[in-house]
C-alpha positions in Angstrom: 0.0 0.0 0.0 2.9 2.3 0.7 4.4 1.6 -2.7 1.1 2.3 -4.3 0.7 5.6 -2.5 4.3 6.5 -3.4 3.7 5.6 -7.0 0.4 7.6 -6.9 2.3 10.6 -5.4 5.1 10.3 -7.9 2.6 10.0 -10.8 0.7 12.9 -9.3 3.9 15.0 -9.2 4.7 14.1 -12.8 1.1 14.9 -13.9 1.3 18.2 -11.9 4.6 19.1 -13.5 3.3 18.1 -17.0 0.2 20.2 -16.5 2.3 23.1 -15.3 4.7 22.9 -18.3 1.8 22.5 -20.8 0.0 25.5 -19.2 3.2 27.5 -19.3 3.7 26.5 -23.0 0.1 27.5 -23.8 0.6 30.8 -21.9 3.8 31.5 -23.9 2.1 30.7 -27.2 -0.8 32.9 -26.3 1.5 35.7 -25.3 3.5 35.4 -28.6 0.2 35.4 -30.5 -1.0 38.5 -28.7 2.3 40.3 -29.4 2.1 39.4 -33.0 -1.4 40.7 -33.2 -0.5 43.9 -31.5 2.4 44.4 -34.0 0.1 43.8 -37.0 -2.5 46.2 -35.6 0.2 48.9 -35.2 1.4 48.3 -38.8 -2.1 48.5 -40.0 -2.6 51.8 -38.1 0.5 53.2 -39.7 -0.7 52.1 -43.2 -4.1 53.7 -42.6 -2.4 57.0 -41.6 -0.2 56.9 -44.8 -3.2 56.2 -46.9 -5.2 59.0 -45.3 -2.3 61.4 -46.1 -2.4 60.2 -49.7 -6.1 60.7 -49.9 -5.8 64.3 -48.5 -3.0 65.1 -50.9 -5.1 63.7 -53.9 -8.1 65.8 -52.7 -6.0 68.9 -52.6 -4.6 68.1 -56.1 -8.1 67.6 -57.3 -9.2 70.9 -56.0 -6.2 72.6 -57.7 -7.1 70.9 -60.9 -10.7 72.0 -60.7 -9.5 75.6 -60.1 -7.2 75.3 -63.1 -10.0 74.0 -65.2 -12.3 76.8 -64.2 -9.6 79.3 -65.1 -8.9 77.6 -68.5 -12.6 77.6 -69.3 -13.0 81.3 -68.6 -13.5 83.7 -71.5 -10.6 85.9 -70.4 -8.1 83.0 -70.4 -9.3 81.9 -73.8 -8.9 85.4 -75.2 -5.4 85.7 -73.7 -4.3 82.5 -75.3 -5.7 83.5 -78.6 -3.9 86.8 -78.5 -0.6 85.4 -77.1 -0.3 82.1 -78.9 -2.0 82.7 -82.2 -1.6 86.4 -82.6 -5.2 87.0 -83.2 -7.0 90.3 -82.3 -10.5 91.6 -81.9 -12.0 93.7 -84.7 -10.5 97.1 -84.9 -7.3 96.2 -82.9 -3.9 96.2 -84.5 -1.4 93.4 -83.8 2.2 94.6 -83.3 4.9 91.9 -83.3 8.3 92.9 -81.9 11.5 91.1 -82.9 13.6 89.2 -80.5 15.6 91.2 -77.9 18.9 90.3 -79.7 17.7 91.9 -82.9 16.6 95.0 -81.1 20.0 95.3 -79.5 21.7 95.2 -82.9 19.7 98.3 -84.1 20.1 100.2 -80.9 22.9 102.9 -80.9 26.1 101.9 -79.1 27.6 104.2 -76.5 31.2 103.9 -75.8 31.7 103.9 -72.1 34.3 106.4 -71.1 36.6 105.4 -68.3 36.9 108.0 -65.6 40.4 108.9 -64.7 40.8 109.7 -61.1 43.5 112.1 -60.1 46.1 111.1 -57.6 45.3 111.5 -54.0 46.8 114.6 -52.3 49.4 112.7 -50.4 50.9 111.5 -53.7 50.9 115.0 -55.1 52.8 116.3 -52.0 55.4 113.5 -52.3 55.9 114.4 -56.0 56.2 118.0 -55.1 58.9 117.6 -52.6 60.8 114.6 -53.9 
């Protein structure tokens, strides 16, 4: 009977240790899984923030493009482009086309720049006078 009790105690200790180790292993696995999930959630949060920034940037770009489209569709802009690019004019207006600046410079009179000759300072004059 003592042997049976000792064996039962020994078996119970082994079972208790086995249950402890298995519980510890399950706890470690759950902790690792939790840490992995937290890491993934953090990465997803960063990705969401980056995508929100992209969306805001694209919205701003869209607004700028809409403003540019409104300007391009305005009558004043169309008239300006017709005048500047095509050289067209309204009835009664005269179109004047000027040559390139290089050509204009060729026809402009040239002035020779005179070099100003400065007189010697007074101390040099005094030295020349006495020596």
